[in-house]
N, C-alpha and C positions, 0 to 999 in steps of 0.2 A: 568528780561528778560525770557519770557516763550518760550518753544519749544515743538513741537509735538514729539511723540515717534519716528516717522520716521526721523525727523531732528536730533534727538539725535544720531541715528545710523550713519547717513551720514556726520554729521558735528561735531562729537564728538571732534576730535583733534583741530579743529578751535575754538570751544567753550572753550575748556580747555586752549588753548593759550590765548584767550581773557580774561578769568578769571584770569590767572596768571599775565598778564600784568596789569590788574586792581589792583590785590593784591600788586603789586610792586610799585604802585604809591607813596607810602610813604617810600619805601625802595630802592631808586634808587642808593645810594652810592655804587660804585664798581661793579655795574651791567652792563653787556653788552649783546648783542644779535647778531646773524648772521642769515640771511635768505638766504638759498641756493636755487636758482631758478631752480631746476631740471626739472620743467614743461616746461622750455624754450629749453631744449635739443631736438634733433631729436627723433622721436618715437622709432627708433631702439636702441637708447641709454637709453631708459627708461623701459627696460624689468625687469623682476623679479630679476634676479641675480645682475643687475646693482644697483637697488635701495636697495637691501638687503645689499650689500657691502657698499654703500654710508652711510646708517644708522649706520652700525657697526663702521664706521670711528670715530664716536663721543663717542663710548661706554666707553672708558677709561676716557674721560673728564666728562661724566655724573656721573660716580662713584666717581671720585677724586675731583671734583671742584663744587659740589652742582649744577650741571647742570640739565637742563630739555630739553629733545628733543621731538619735536612734528613732527610727520609724517603726513602731510596734505593730504587731499583727492585728490588734484591736483598733488601729488607726490613731492611737495616741502618739504624741511626740515627747521625747525625753531629751533635754539638752543639758550637758554638763560642761562647765567652762571655768576659767580661772582669770584672776587679775583683771577683771572687767569692772568699770564703774557701773553701779547698778542701773543708771539711766540708759546705758546702751541696751541692756536686755529689756528693761521696762518699755523702751520704744518699740522693740520688736513684738513684744506681747501686746502692746496697745494696737499695733497694726493688725494683729490677729483678731483682737476684739472688734475692730471696725469691720473686718472681713465677715464676721458672723453676727453682726448687730441685730439681725432679724430673728435670732434664735433665743428662746426663753432663757436658756442657760446664761447667756450674756446679758440679756435685758434685766434679769433679776439679780445680777451679780454685784459684789463689792470686792474689796481688796482681798478678802479671804474666802471667796466663793469656790464653787466646784469647777470653774473653768480651768484653773491652774493651781498647782501646789509648788511652793518654793522651798528650797533646802539650802541651808548654810552647813557645809560639811564639817566645819570645826565644831559646831554645836549640835547638829542634827544628823550625824553620820548613821547612827543606829536606825533612825526613822527611814533614811534613804535606803539603807541595806534591806530593811524589812519590806519596803515598797518594791524594790527591784526583784527580790525573791518572790513576792506575791504575784508580780506580773509574769514572771517566768513560769510559775506553777499554773497560773490561769491559762497561759498559752498552751501548756502541755495538756491540761484538761480539755480545752477547746478542740485541740487536734484529736484527742481520743474520742470525743463525742462525735466529731465529723466522721471518723473512721467507723464508729459503731453504726451510725446512720447509713453510711454507704454499705456496710456489711449486712445489715438486717433488712435493707430494702424499704425503709420507712418512706412515707408518702410526702415528706416535706420536700420543697423544691430544691433541685440540685443546682449549685452555683454553675453558671455557664462557663465553659472553657473555650480555648481558642478553636478547637475542632468544631464544637457546636456553633460558635459564632460564625465560622466559615460557612457552615450549612445555612445559617440564618441569612447571611449576606447573599449567598447564592439564590435563596428563595426570594429575597427582596429584589434582586436584580431581574428576576423573571416574572414576578407576580404583578398582578394588577392591584395596586394599592389605593385605587380611587375610592373603594368602599371604606378605607380607613382614614380618608381625608376629612378633617374636621374644620369647621369655620366658626369663628366668633367675631362679631362686628364690634367696632368702636363707634360709639354714637356721640353726637353733640346734643346735650340736653340742657336747655335753658328753662327756667321755672315757668315761663309764660308760653312756651312753644312745645309742640310734640317732638319726640326724639328724631334726629336726622342722622342716617348712617353716613360715616365718613370713609371707612375702609374695613375690610374683613381680614382678620388674621387667619392664615391657612396653616395647618399643622397636621402631622400624622400622629395618631394616638399610640403612644408606646405601650400602654396597658392593653389595648385591644390587639396590637400586633403580637404581644407575648401570648395572649390567650389563644390567638388564632394559629400561631406557628409553633411555639415551644411552650405549651402550657405547664409542663413539669420542670421548667428551668427558670432560675432567677437571673434575669438579664442585668439586674442592677448589682449583682454580688461582686463582680470584678470591675474595679473602677476604670482601669485602662481599657478593658474591652468595651465597656459601655461608652466611653468617650469615642472610641473608634466607630462604634455603632451609630452614634448621633451624627458623626461626620458623613458616614455612608448614607444615612437617611436624608441628610441635607441634599446630597448629590442626586439621590433617587427622586426626591421631591422636585428638584430643578429640572431633571430630565422629563419627569411626568408633565410638568407645567409647560415645558418647551413644545410638547406635542399635543397639548390640550387645546381644543377649539371651542371650549365652553365659554360663551361670552360673559357668563356670570363671574368668571375668575380671570378675565383677560386684562383687567386693570382694577385700580382701587383696592389693593390688598396688601397685606404685610406678610413677611416671612421671617421666622426666627432662625437665624443662621449662626454658625461658628465664624469667627474672623477668618480662619484658614479657608473656609468654603468660598468666601468672596474672591480669593486669589486662585481658585481652582479652574481647570479647563471646563468643568461642568457649568460653572457660573458664566464663563465666557460664552458658552453655547446657548445658555438660557438668555443672556443679554442680547445675543445676535438674533434670537427668535422673536423678540418683542417688536410690536408695531411702533411706528413713529409716534412720539408723544406719550407712550405708555409708561416709560420709566418715571416720569414726574408724578405718576399716581401710585407708585409702588414704594412701600416703606420697608426697609431692612431693619429688623430688630436684633440687637446684640446684647448679650448678657454682660452685666457689669463686671463680673469676675473674669470673663473671657477677655474683655477689653483691657483690664489692668494687668492681666497675666503677661501680656507682651505688648506694651504700649507702642513699640516701633512697628510691629506688624499691623496693629490697629490703625495707626496713622497712615500707613501706606494703603491699606484697604479702604479707609475712609475717604482719602483723597481720590482714589480711583472711582469709588461709588458715587461720590458727589459730582465729580467731573462728568460722569455719564448721566446724571440727572436724578438719581435716586435720593430719597429722603432717609435719614437714619434716626433710629429710636433706641435709647438706652433703657433696657429692661432690667428689672430686679432691684429697684430702689425702694427704700422705706423711709420713714421719718427720721431715722438715725443716719442713714447714708446720704440722703439728699443734700445735707449741708456741705459735704465734702466733695461734691461733684459740681464743677463749673461747666455748665452745658455749653456756653459759648466758646470757652477755651478748648473744650474737647471737639468742637465742630459738629455737635449733634443737634438735630432739628427738634426732636421730641424726647421726653422721658416718661417712663411709666412708674407711677407711685403705687405701691401695693397697699391696699386697704387692710388695716388691722383694727379690730374693735377697740383696743386700748387707746387709739388715737383720739377717740371721742369721750374720754374719761372726764366727766363733769367735775370730778374732784381736783383736776389739774387744768384749770382754765389757761394757765400760762403755756401749756403744751400746745393747745389749739392756736394761740397767738403766734407761737414760734413756727408752727407748720405753715400758717398763713404767710408769715414773713418769708419763709423759704420758698414758697410757691411764687410769691411776688418777685423774688430775686431771680428765680429760674424762668419766670414768664408764665402767667396764668394760661395763656393760649398755647403753651408748649408742654403742658403736663396732662397726662392721661391717668385717671385713677382706675386701676384694674383690680380684679378680684372683688368686684362690687356684687356681693351675693345677698345683700340685705338692703332694705329701704333706709336703714340708719346710715349706711355708707353713702348713699346718694345725698341724703340730707346734709351729712357732714361735708361732702365735696362742695355742695352749693354754698355752705356757710363760709368756706375759705376761698370762694371765688372760682372754682373749677367749672369747666363746661364739657369736658370729654370724659367718657366713662366706658368701661368694659367689664362684663361679668354676668353671672347667671340671673341676677335680679333684673338687669336691663333686658336680657333676652326674654324673660317672662313678661316684662312690661310692654314690649313691642309685639309679642306673639299674637295677641288678639287682632291688632291692626294689620299685621301681615296676612293673617288668615282671611280677614275681611276683604283685602285687596287682591287675593288670588283669583284668577279667572275660574269661572264655574262652567 
């Protein structure tokens, strides 16, 4: 089977998978494989940190059980192993399911769903061989399509490369990003009282940044480069806030940061710029996946931040991941629970009771319901005892009052 140099780069893992399957044709005894279909997840669940953590899930099995892991160009994982008790791999796949519990692919799944495909090489070798061949051919076709698009100058967005990312970062370093700064408040809302603002989340709109600077490039296409971009934006945001004299964002706000950013010199400079007492009004939001990707780094960053007086919030939780997070053990002050319409399914009253119990265990005054974009979400939050909310519906709810209070 001959391949061009360009195909060797773009289909390397698929070709190696196919070679390995061919090599095992006479050594099937005790061999098994699992194909994890990460490519079927929603795009927001296939970013760099998701896939990096997913691949690391099999690291112990690769070392201990003569396993081989293939990370395919379509973002799938293919793991071939031998002489492993099924529970060892079941545990790894279950951790992956927990990792992506907010994705419909996992929520609607059962043991034979589209999230993963299992193979016993003694009985299903031909199926495995056909799957490996199809993956290799798909990768070849994808490479050819990309080459055609590049050659014909079609208007679809070009995946960003390191050179363009360098240009973008240079622009970010010099540009005034204040017009891309967005704010969305977290409110305390009790049924008998008007909403009271608690703090405002500050963030730079990635979508608006792309439209403004590189409209013809897809900055999400390369997982590693996008991760580097978010870390760069973190630091640029901190530098911007360090020099900002706007009293509206001098306290009572939150920042969504990477764990690594808290340990950076830019954060130290930001910390030094704060007025006395301001730290106690600032919330640092951390993504669940980032926290669990390197728990040691998180623990160090957490202890530093809390010692300085900051509050910490764990973002990215849903009704399926909330039960596996012990807020007090993690040393986190607040958590954000993402609203999903299926949480209020009247056909499943036991689900509501379970969510209410989880909220009680976490602490009703420690849970913020976010993505509250409908009145139904607010009603559900009140029904399970929550008082803190964030989302477009809340913004619309308070907009008339804010307009009436503005000086004329």
